[in-house]
N, C-alpha and C positions, 0 to 999 in steps of 0.2 A: 633280373637286375640290369639297370641301365648302365651305359658306359660311364656316366659321371659317378654313379654310386660305386662301380667297380674301381674307378680311379681313386676315389676318396678312401676306400677300404685298403687298396694297395699302398696308398701314401701313409696311412696310419701304421700298417704293418711294417713298412720300410723304416718309419720313425722309431718304432719299438725295437726292431732289430738293431738299428744304429745305436740306440741307447744301451742295449744289452752289450754290444761290442765295446762301447766306450767304457762301461762299468767294468767289464772284464779286463780291458787293457789297464785301466787305472789300478785295479786290484793286483794284477800280476806284475806290473812295473812300478809298484809303489816305492821301491828303492830308488828309482830315478825321479818320480814325480814329487815325493815328499820334500826332498831338499830343494827342488826347483820351486815348488809353491811357497816354501818358507822364505826362500830368497826373494821371490816376487813380492810377497806381502811385506817383508822387512824393507824392501826398496820403496814401496808405497809409504811406509812409515818414516823413512829417512830422507825422502825427497825434499820436504820443506826445509830441513836443516841444510842440505846441500845448496838449495836455492838461496838461502839466507847468506851463506858464506860467499857464494858467487856474486851476489849483489854488492858485497864488500870488496870486490876486485880480487878475490882469491881464485886462482885457476881451477878448472874442473877436477883434474886428478888430485891436487892437494886437498880441495874441499871434500871430495868423496873419501879420501883416506882419513882425514881428521874426523869426519862424521862417523864413519864405520868404526874407527878406533875408539871413539868415545862411547858409541852405542854398545859395542861388544865388551868394552872394558866394564861398563856398568852392569851388563849381564853377567860377565865373569865374576865381578865383585859380589854380586848377589848370590851366584851359585856357590862361590867359595865360602861366603859367610854362612849360607844355609848348610853346606857340608860340614863346616867347623862346628856349628851348633848341633848337628845330628851326631857328630862324633862325641861331643860333650854330653849329649843326652843319653846315649846308649848305655854307659855304665850305671846310670841312675835308675834305669827302668826296673831292675829287681827290687830296689828299695821301696817302690810304690806298690808292690804286688799285694801286700797285706791290706792296705787301705782300699784298693780296687776290689779285692775279694769281699771285704766286709760290706761295702756299699752295694755291690751286686747281689750279695746274699740277702741284704735287707730289702732290696727292691723285688727280688725274684722269689721270696720265701713262699708266697702264696702259690705262684706258678709251679715251684718245685714240688710242693705238697700235692697239687693236682696231678702233675705228671707222674709222681711216684704211685699215686692211686691207680692211674691208668696202666702203668707198667706192671703193678702187682696183679691187676685183673687179667692182663694179657698173659702173664706167667701162669696164673691159675688155670686159664683156659688151655694153655699149651700142655700143662701137666695132666689135665683130665682127658686129653685126646688119646685114643687107643693107639698103641704102637703096632706096626706091621711086623709080621714074622718073617717076611721075605726081605731080601736085600736087593737094592737097586744097583749097587756097584758091581764091579767085576770080580770082587774078592770073596772067598768063601768065609763062612762064620769062623771067627777066631783068627783069621789071617789078617795081618797088618801090612799096609803098603810100605815098601822100602823107602827110606828118606832119600831125597835127591838134593844135592848141593851143586850150585852153579858157581864155579870159580872163574872169575875174569882175570885176564892177564893184567899185570901192573901197568899203569899208564907210563908212557914214555916222557922224557923231559920236555919234549916239544908240546905234548898234549897238556902237561901241567902248566907250562907257560901260556899256552893258548887259552886254557880255562881261566887263568888269573887275569890276563891282560886283553883277552879277546873283545870283551864288551867295551873296555876302555878305548881300545883301538878303533872300534866301530863308531863310538860317540865322537872321539877326537877327529876321525876322518870325515864324518858327516858334518861336524861343526866347521871344519876347515873348508869343505866343499861349499857350504852355505855362505861363508865369508867371502870366498873368491867369487861366487856367483853374484853376490850383492854388489861387490866392487865393480865388476864388469857391467852389470845391468845399470848401475847408476852412471857410470862413465859414458856408456853408449845408449842412454835411454831414448834420445830422440831418434837415433838410427833404428833401434829395435822397434820403436812405436811405428815408424813409417813402414818398416818391413812387415810388421804385423797387420797394418791396415791394408797393404797391398796383397797380403796373402789371403785374408779372409773377406776383404771388401768386395771382390768380384765386380769392380767398377762402381760400387755404391760408396763413393768417398764420403759424402755428407753423413749418411746413416751410420757408417762404421766409425767415423770420427766422433759423432755424438755419443754412440754407445761406449766407446773407449773412454772418452772424457767423463762421462757419467759414472762409469764403473770406477775409474781412478779416483775421482773426487769423493764418491761415497765411501769406498774402502779406506782411503787415506784419512778422511775425516773420522770415520768410525774407529780406526785403530788408534789415532791420536787421542780422541776424546775418551775412549775406553781405557787407554793406558793412564791418562790423567785421573780418571775416576777411580781406577783400581789402586793407584798410589794413595789417593785421598781416603780410600777404604783401608788399605793395608797398614799405613802409618798409625792411624788411631787404634787399630787392632793391636799392633805391637806395643804401643804406649799403655793402652788399657790393660792388657794382659800382664805387663811388667808391674803395674801398681796393684793388680789383683794378687800377684805372687805366683803366677804360672811360670814354670821354668822355661828357659829358652824362648822368651817372648819375641826376640828379633826373628827367630826362625819362623814362628807362626805368622808374623807380619808379612814376611817375604812369601810364604806359602799362600796366604790369603790374597796377596797382590796378583800372583800368577794364576791361581786357580779361579779367580773371578772372571777370567777370560772365558771360562766354560759357562754357557748360558744357563741361568736359572738354578742349577745345582752346585755351581762352583763355590759360592760363599759358604753354603752349608757343608760341603765336603771339607773345606778348610777349617770349619768349626769343630769337626769331629775330634781331632787329636787334642786341641786345647781343652775341650770339655772333659775328655778322658783324663788328661793330666790334672785338671782341677779336682776331679774326683779322687785322684791318687794322692795328692799332696795334702788334702784337708781332711780333718776328722769330722767336720760338720758339712752342712749343705750350702754355706754362704758362698764359697768360691765358685762352685759349679753354677749356682744361680746367677752370680754376677757375670760369669763368662757367657752364659746363654743370653742374658740381658744385653751384654755388650754387642754381640753379633746381631741380635734382633734389632736393637735400636739403630745401629749403624747401617744395616741393610735397608731398613725402612726409610732412613734419612736419605740414603744414596738413591734408592728407587724413586722416591716421591719428591725429592727436592733437587738433588744434584743432577740426575740424568735429564729431567725435563729442562732444567736451566742450561745445562751444557750442550745437550744435543739440539734443543730447539725443535727439531722434528726427528723422528726415528729413521732407521735405515729403510723402511718400507717393507720389511719382511714380517709376516704374521708370526705370532707366538707359536702356534701349532707347527708352522713350517720350520721354525728354528729348532724345536724339539725333535721333529722327525729328521731334520738334517743332521742334528747332533748324533742321533742313533745311526744314521746311514754312514756318515763319514768316520765314525768310530769303528763301525764294522769294516769299512773299507781300508782305513789306514791306521787304526789303533788309537792310542792316546793323542798322537799328533793330529789326527783327523778331528778329534774332539775340540782341540784348540782352534783348528782352522775352519770349523763348521760354519760359523756366522759369516766370516769374510767371503768364503767360497759361495755360500748361499746368496749373498748380496750380488756377487758377480753373475750368478745364474739368473737372478731376477732382472738385472739390467739387460742381459742378453735377451731374455724373454720380452722385455719392453720394446726393444729396437729391431728384433728379427721376427718377421711375421710368421715364419715357419715354426718358431719356438715360442709362440705367444702363450701356449699352455703353461709355460713356466711362470709367467707373470700372474696367471690366474691361480695356479697352485700355491705359489710362494708369497704373493703380494698380500698386503693388509688393507688395500682399498676395496670399497664396495664394488662388486662386479655388476650389480643392478643399480639403476637410478631409482630415486624414491618412488616414482609412479609404478615402475615395473615391480618393485618389491611389494608394494601394496597390492597390486593386481595378482601377483604370484601367491601371496598369502590368502587372498580371497578365493583364488582357484583351489587352494589346498583346503578351504573350508575353515580357515583360522581367522575368524572375524576379530577376536580380541587383539591379536598381534597386528593386524592391519590397522585397526583403530589406534593402537599405541604408536605405530609408525607415523600416522597422520598427526597425532597429538605432539609427538616429538618435533615434527616440522613446525608446528604452531609456536613452539617455544622461542624460535628465532626468526619467524616470518609472520607477516600480517595474514589475516584470514583469507583475503582475496588471493594472495600469492600461493597459499597452501591449496586452495581450490584449483587455481589455474595450473599449478605445477605438479599436483599429485592426484587429486580425486577426479578432476575432469579428464585427464589423459587415461587414468585407469578405467573410468566408465566408458570412454570412447573405445579402448581396446576390447572391453567386454562386448560392446555392441557390434564391433567389426567381426569378432570371432563368432558371435551368436548368429549373425546374418550369414556368415560363411559356412555355418554348420559345425564348427569346432566345439561349440558349447551346447549342451542340451538345455531344455527348458527349466529343469529343476535348478541346475547350477547357475543359470542366468538369473533366475528369480532370486536365488540366495545372494548373489552379488549385488543386485539392485537393492534388496532390503538391507544388506550390510552397509552399503554406501549411504542409504537414507538415515540409518541409525548413526553413522559417523557424522553426518551433517548436523544432526541434532546435538550430539555431544560436543562437536567443535564450536557450534554457535554458542552453547552455554558456557564453555570454557573461555571463549573470546570475550563474551559479555562480562563474565566474572573477572577476567584480567583487567578490563577497562574500568570496571566498577572499583576494583582495588586501587588502580592508578588514580582515579578521580578522588577517591577518599584520601589517599596519601597526599595528593596535591592540595586538597582543601583542609587537611588536618583534622578530619572528623572520622567517625566510625563508619564502617561499611554499611551497617544497618541504617544509618541516617541518610544514605545516598538514595535519592528517589529520581526516577526519570521524569523529565519535563512532560507535561500533558499538553498536547497541541490543541489549539482552538479549531473548531469545525470550519470557521470562515477562512482559515489559512491552509486548508488541505489541498495538496497536489496528489492525485491518485495515479499510481503506476500499477499496471496489470501484467503479470508474467504468464504467458500462454505456452503450453507445450505444443510443438509442431506435429508430433505423431505418436510417440510411444512413451513408455515409462521412463526411459533414460532422459528424454527431453524434459519430463516433469521434474526429475531429480536435479538436473542441471538448472531448471528454473527455480527450484528451492534454494540452491546455492546463490543464484543471482538475487533472489528476494532477500536473503540474509545480508549480502554485501550492500544492497541498496538501502538498508535501514539508516545508513549514515548520510543520506542525501536530502533529508528534510521532507519526506513524503510518506504517504501511506501506501504500503505495498500489499497487493493481493496476488496469491499464486493459485492458479486454477489446476484442478486435477485432470489427468489424461482421460478419465472416464467421461468427461464432458464432450459432447459432439461439437463440430466446428460451428454449426449454426448457433448453438447455445453460447459458445465463446463470443461470437459476434454480438449476440444479444446482450451479454454481460458487459461488454464495453459501453453500450448505451445506457444500461441500467446503472452502472457504477459512475457514469460521467467521467470516464477515464481520461487523463491528460496525456499519458505516455503509455504505449503498448510495447512490451518486450516479448519477442518470440524466441523461444529456446529450441535449438535444434542440434542434435549430435550426429556424428558420422554413423554409417557410411552414406546415407542418402539425405544429408542435411539440407542441401540446396533445394532439392525437389520438394521436400515436405514444407520447408519454409516458404517457398514460392507460392504454393497452393494457398496457404493460410494468409499470406500477404495480399494475394489477389482478392480473396473474400473480404478482407478488412478494407482494402482500398475501394472496393465496389460499394461499400456501405458508408465509409468515412474517408472521403478523399483527402481531407486536410489533416488527418490524424498523424501524430508523431510516432513513427515506428522505429524500434531498435531491434535488428535481427542479429541474434547471436549464433554464429556458426562455430560452435565450440571445438577447439583443437583442430581447426582448419589448417591444412598443410599447403594449400594452393594460394593463388592470388585472390585477395578479397575484392579487388576492383572487378575482376572477371566474374566473380560470384555475384556481385551487386548487379552487374549487367544482365546476368541470367535471371536474377530475381525480378529486376525492373521495379515497378511500383513507384517511380518518381523520386525527386530529390529529397523529399522529406523522410525517406527510408535510409536509415543508417545501418551499415553492416559492420559488425565487429567480430573478432576471433577469440577474445579473452574476456573474462568477467571484469578485469580491471578496466579495459577499454569501454565496456558497457556501463560500468559504474561512472566513469568520467563523462560519457555522453549523456547519461541521464542527469547527472549533476548539472551540466551545462544547460540542458533543456529545462530543468526545474528552475534554475536561476532566471532564465529568460522568461518563463511563464510567470514567475513571481513578480518580475519587474514590469511585465506588461499589464498584469492585473493589480499592481500596486499593493501586493500582499507581502507581509514580512516573511523572511525566511524562517522556517520552523526549526524546532529542536532536532538533534540527531537521534533522539530516542523516540521511535515511532512504532506503532503496532504492526505486526506481520500477520496477515490473515491468509489461511489456506482454504480455498473453496473446494470442498470435497464433492459437492454435487450442485447442480443448477436446479433451483426450484422454479 
């Protein structure tokens, strides 16, 4: 093992140990961290209100006190209303017992019959089992164990009072601590921010400031928008349940508002109790069905209309990460952790974006693609999944022109395959599969692109697609372009891409197979009376192979127009042109789009010189499989 590998392994082990220590501390000290995190998140939520008051010439302490008072008054009013509704509901629960039992029996009748049959069979099997004559216990036959009674001492008055008011004292104490923390955090927020930056920045002021501002803006925006959306969800729930006739509709509206902070399952958790009550109060199925429909319609409306409109863009956390985070924070801090799961996960995501050592958090929690399109296509081809690779390319074609899809996706993927094959990372079978898959994708993309343009032409002309016919060029107006592969199959495949995109330049395009020898290619230029020759060459030895073919062509046709495509070239094209040589009439390009533009300019120049009209964009594409 090299020193670098040993250092990398030690770094990963240190990171894992550090994470384990942090999780242990968070779990053991949750009595401290839970109020602190609640106070920090509430501060994010209340900062806009404080700033609004301060812009109206209200001092910092009065603005904070007014904002905190109003916020916690609203929370207290909601909690008081919910508690009052629960007290009112409790005596009515026994009244609904008969209706609930009747409906549950009607639903579970079949299941109860099946279970009773299984239970009867199990009892019959138990009765038929032979009984053992020996006893396993310590008592002799006929001897019975003496009963034992445990009598506990009566609780003291202090214990009785503690049992009655202990939970209330804990809740009141925690609430008071959160309120005090929120007040002091809001009053000293700039000072706390500067101290936090100095503490964790380690001299990286710009990076730390960006991370902190990003986290604050994301969390604050998320909490405000989520609160607004939850209110717009809870209020219609309460109104709808009131008109349906569900008791204590205000309580269920408040519960729906707060439980919807829980990702994905919050709304359906809030729906459980109203649905159960609707079953209890009604003798038919109308009220339960209306209750279920109310929650389903509102949840679909909020998810598909309200949230995209309000959020604009999401928090950047993937759905799977939110679910896993909900489970993790619930295990760590209980129900409060479930409410804090999404904001805390957003903070971790921001830290992963701005701290290089914790970049794995961005990869694990983010919803952005970790691979660019060309890498995704190449990775699927490496995995042998030709269908998904073709689907990815077709998806790119939905919002990009064909030439951009080739330049940005297929050509780089093909170049990566060539580099890895020449380096020995790919075997011959896998390399051949990738080449054949890319060739099939080129055919499919070309057909889809032509069909899209045919539909557009038909829509523009107001006629049916079947009535659209490509223009037939006259032989006297032909400009012939020949695409030659520089060395191997990848060059030929790239030449096929070039031939497809050149169909719109008003010329006839021929693409030559790689099975042809260099001398046969040179002869074909003369036989076809070619006007423009395009040489296709892919990495890693693109310049060397293209230079050899250029010299052979220049030796035979000194005045020929040559366009050399060094696809996916990373270096300086001017230096590459100097290495290739072959005169000023040789044009070196790095993308199919540049090659298309050069050929279009050359075609127009040739047509003007020969007094020939510019031909239609629909021209035949010919692939020369062999030279006769």
